C-alpha positions in Angstrom: 8.6 0.5 11.8 9.9 3.2 8.9 12.4 6.3 9.5 13.0 8.7 5.7 15.8 10.7 6.2 16.7 13.5 3.9 15.1 11.5 0.7 15.9 12.7 -2.6 14.8 11.2 -6.3 16.0 13.4 -9.2 15.3 12.5 -12.6 17.4 14.9 -14.4 16.6 18.1 -13.3 13.5 17.1 -11.6 13.4 16.7 -8.1 10.4 14.8 -7.7 11.5 13.7 -4.2 13.5 16.3 -2.5 14.8 16.5 1.1 11.7 14.2 3.2 12.0 12.5 6.2 9.2 11.0 8.1 8.3 8.3 10.4 6.4 5.8 10.3 5.0 4.1 13.7 4.4 0.7 14.2 0.4 0.0 14.0 -0.8 2.7 12.5 -2.5 3.8 9.8 -0.4 6.7 8.2 -2.6 8.7 5.5 -0.6 10.4 3.0 -1.9 13.4 1.1 -1.0 16.3 -1.0 -1.7 18.0 -4.5 -0.8 15.7 -8.2 2.6 16.0 -8.6 3.6 16.2 -4.8 6.1 12.7 -4.5 4.2 10.4 -3.1 4.0 7.4 -6.1 8.1 8.5 -5.6 8.4 8.8 -2.1 6.5 5.1 -2.2 8.4 3.5 -5.2 12.1 4.4 -3.2 10.0 3.3 -0.6 9.3 -0.7 -2.0 13.0 -0.4 -3.9 11.0 0.0 -7.0 13.9 3.0 -7.6 17.2 3.2 -6.1 16.5 6.7 -4.2 19.1 9.7 -5.5 20.2 10.3 -1.9 18.5 9.3 1.2 18.1 6.8 4.0 15.4 4.7 4.4 15.1 2.6 7.7 12.8 0.2 8.8 12.7 -1.4 12.1 16.9 -0.6 12.6 18.1 -2.2 9.3 19.2 0.6 6.8 16.7 -0.9 3.7 18.6 1.9 1.4 17.8 0.5 -2.4 17.4 -3.3 -1.8 14.6 -4.9 -4.6 10.9 -6.0 -4.1 11.6 -9.2 -3.7 13.9 -8.8 -1.2 12.0 -6.1 1.1 9.2 -8.5 0.0 10.6 -11.0 2.4 10.7 -8.5 5.0 7.5 -8.1 5.5 7.4 -4.6 2.8 4.5 -4.6 0.6 3.2 -1.8 -1.6 0.1 -1.8 -4.1 -0.5 0.1 -7.0 -2.3 3.1 -8.5 -3.5 0.4 -10.8 -4.5 -3.4 -9.6 -1.9 -5.6 -11.3 -4.1 -8.7 -11.6 -2.7 -11.8 -13.5 -6.3 -11.6 -15.7 -6.8 -15.0 -16.9 -6.3 -16.4 -13.3 -9.3 -17.1 -10.7 -9.1 -14.9 -8.0 -8.6 -18.0 -5.2 -4.9 -18.7 -8.1 -4.2 -15.4 -8.0 -4.5 -15.2 -3.9 -2.5 -19.3 -3.7 0.4 -17.7 -6.1 1.3 -15.1 -3.4 3.4 -17.4 -0.6 7.0 -17.4 -2.3 9.0 -20.9 -2.2 6.7 -23.5 -2.8 7.6 -27.0 -3.7 5.9 -26.7 -7.1 8.4 -24.2 -8.8 11.0 -26.8 -8.5 11.5 -29.1 -11.6 12.1 -32.1 -9.6 9.7 -32.4 -6.8 7.3 -31.7 -9.8 8.2 -35.5 -10.6 9.5 -36.8 -6.6 7.3 -34.7 -4.1 4.4 -34.7 -6.0 2.2 -35.4 -2.3 4.2 -32.8 -1.4 3.1 -29.9 -3.5 0.1 -31.6 -3.2 -0.5 -30.5 1.2 0.8 -26.7 0.5 -2.3 -26.2 -2.3 -4.7 -27.5 0.3 -2.9 -25.1 2.6 -2.6 -22.3 0.4 -6.6 -23.1 -0.4 -7.4 -22.7 2.4 -5.8 -19.5 3.6 -7.2 -18.4 0.2 -10.7 -19.1 1.6 -10.2 -17.6 4.9 -9.2 -14.8 3.4 -11.6 -14.1 0.4 -14.3 -14.6 3.5 -11.9 -11.7 5.7 -12.6 -9.6 3.0 -16.7 -10.4 2.2 -15.9 -11.6 -1.6 -15.8 -15.2 -0.9 -18.7 -15.4 -3.9 -15.7 -14.1 -6.2 -13.7 -16.6 -5.9 -13.5 -19.1 -9.1 -14.0 -15.6 -10.7 -11.7 -15.1 -13.6 -9.5 -12.0 -11.8 -9.6 -9.5 -15.2 -13.9 -9.3 -14.6 -13.7 -8.1 -11.3 -14.4 -4.8 -11.2 -12.0 -1.4 -9.6 -12.9 -2.4 -6.0 -13.2 -5.6 -6.7 -9.7 -5.9 -7.5 -8.1 -3.5 -4.9 -10.1 -6.3 -2.4 -8.1 -8.6 -4.3 -4.8 -7.1 -4.0 -4.4 -6.2 -0.6 -5.8 -9.7 -0.3 -2.9 -11.3 -1.2 -1.3 -8.7 1.0 -2.8 -11.2 3.4 -0.9 -14.2 1.9 2.6 -13.4 3.6 3.3 -12.5 7.1 3.1 -8.5 6.2 4.3 -6.0 8.9 3.9 -3.0 6.9 1.7 -2.2 3.7 2.0 1.0 1.3 -1.9 1.1 -0.8 -1.6 4.0 -3.5 -5.0 5.9 -4.1 -7.0 2.8 -2.8 -9.7 4.6 -4.0 -9.0 5.4 -7.2 -12.5 4.1 -10.3 -13.9 2.3 -6.5 -17.4 3.1 -6.0 -18.3 4.4 -2.5 -19.5 1.4 -0.9 -16.5 -1.0 -1.9 -14.4 1.9 -1.1 -15.8 2.0 2.6 -15.6 -2.3 2.8 -12.0 -1.3 1.7 -12.2 0.9 5.0 -13.6 -1.9 6.9 -11.2 -4.2 5.4 -7.7 -1.7 6.6 -9.3 -1.4 9.7 -9.6 -4.8 11.0 -6.2 -6.0 9.6 -4.6 -3.3 11.7 -6.8 -3.8 14.4 -6.5 -7.1 14.8 -3.5 -8.9 12.7 -1.5 -5.3 13.7 -0.7 -4.2 10.1 0.8 -1.4 9.9 -0.6 0.8 6.5 0.6 3.6 4.8 -2.4 4.8 2.7 -2.5 7.5 -0.3 -5.4 8.8 -0.8 -7.2 12.1 -2.2 -10.5 11.4 -0.8 -10.2 13.2 2.5 -13.3 11.5 3.9 -11.9 8.2 3.6 -8.9 9.9 5.2 -10.5 11.2 7.8 -11.8 8.3 8.4 -8.8 5.6 9.1 -6.1 7.8 9.1 -4.3 8.4 11.7 -1.8 10.6 11.8 -1.7 12.4 8.3 1.1 14.1 5.9 1.0 15.9 3.4 3.6 16.6 1.0 3.6 19.7 -1.5 7.0 19.3 -4.1 8.9 16.3 -3.3 9.0 17.4 0.6 7.2 16.6 3.3 5.1 20.1 4.3 3.2 19.1 7.5 1.7 16.2 9.7 -0.9 15.8 12.7 -4.1 14.5 12.5 -6.9 15.7 9.6 -8.0 18.1 10.7 -4.5 20.3 12.7 -3.5 19.6 8.1 -6.9 21.2 7.3 -5.7 24.1 9.1 -1.8 23.9 8.3 -0.9 28.2 6.6 0.9 25.9 4.0 -0.9 22.8 3.0 -4.1 25.4 2.2 -1.3 27.3 0.2 0.0 24.4 -1.3 -3.5 22.8 -1.7 -5.2 26.7 -3.6 -2.4 28.5 -4.2 -3.4 31.5 -1.7 -2.9 32.0 2.3 -6.6 32.4 2.8 -7.9 29.9 5.0 -10.8 28.0 3.0 -10.1 24.6 5.2 -13.3 23.0 3.8 -11.4 22.8 0.1 -8.6 21.3 1.1 -8.5 18.0 -0.5 -11.4 19.4 -2.8 
């Protein structure tokens, strides 16, 4: 689904992404790991249109999408979440979900005067879809809660729910486990697996929690110093001498310490 070819992103003299090449298969849940500063989030930002690459190419379903802005990629079904959730804190959980789909009739002033029935019908349909999403994610009890009052894990579930309000093809999740307790992280993992199996979502997941990566991701890609270092199952990654050296600064095969 996604092909990244010799991608570079430079910030002055710093090469955050330095010739990364990788492929994301449709229908997969791919884990992206690596030490802090490996270039993982910058790679996400370039693919998702937040930053334009210095050079290289990104292809989605055979179409060159290099440098397209996020709103155009959104309409193509490519979405990303952030390490720090970007909810609208003064709006309810339901309202946060309902505002996601683009092109709503209520966005046009003319329709607020002469198309009120159409707006009302759309809002009912959106509310019904949002309720379905909340039920799927097992957070329907938070429907009328202000989003700003949610815990870190609940906000991550809300972000995942927002991707379900549109026809997402591939979702890039940046550190879904950051600030999330184990119980909610398991809930998030279950939701990702269900979306993958039941709705054919493709996911790419940045995460430092190797237990979480091992539970839901195959394959796993390891980055270091802006490059792709290795790809395979988590066990293969843990046994890779180059990966161990990148994490530990040594060639010793302390496999159990990778990702610690």
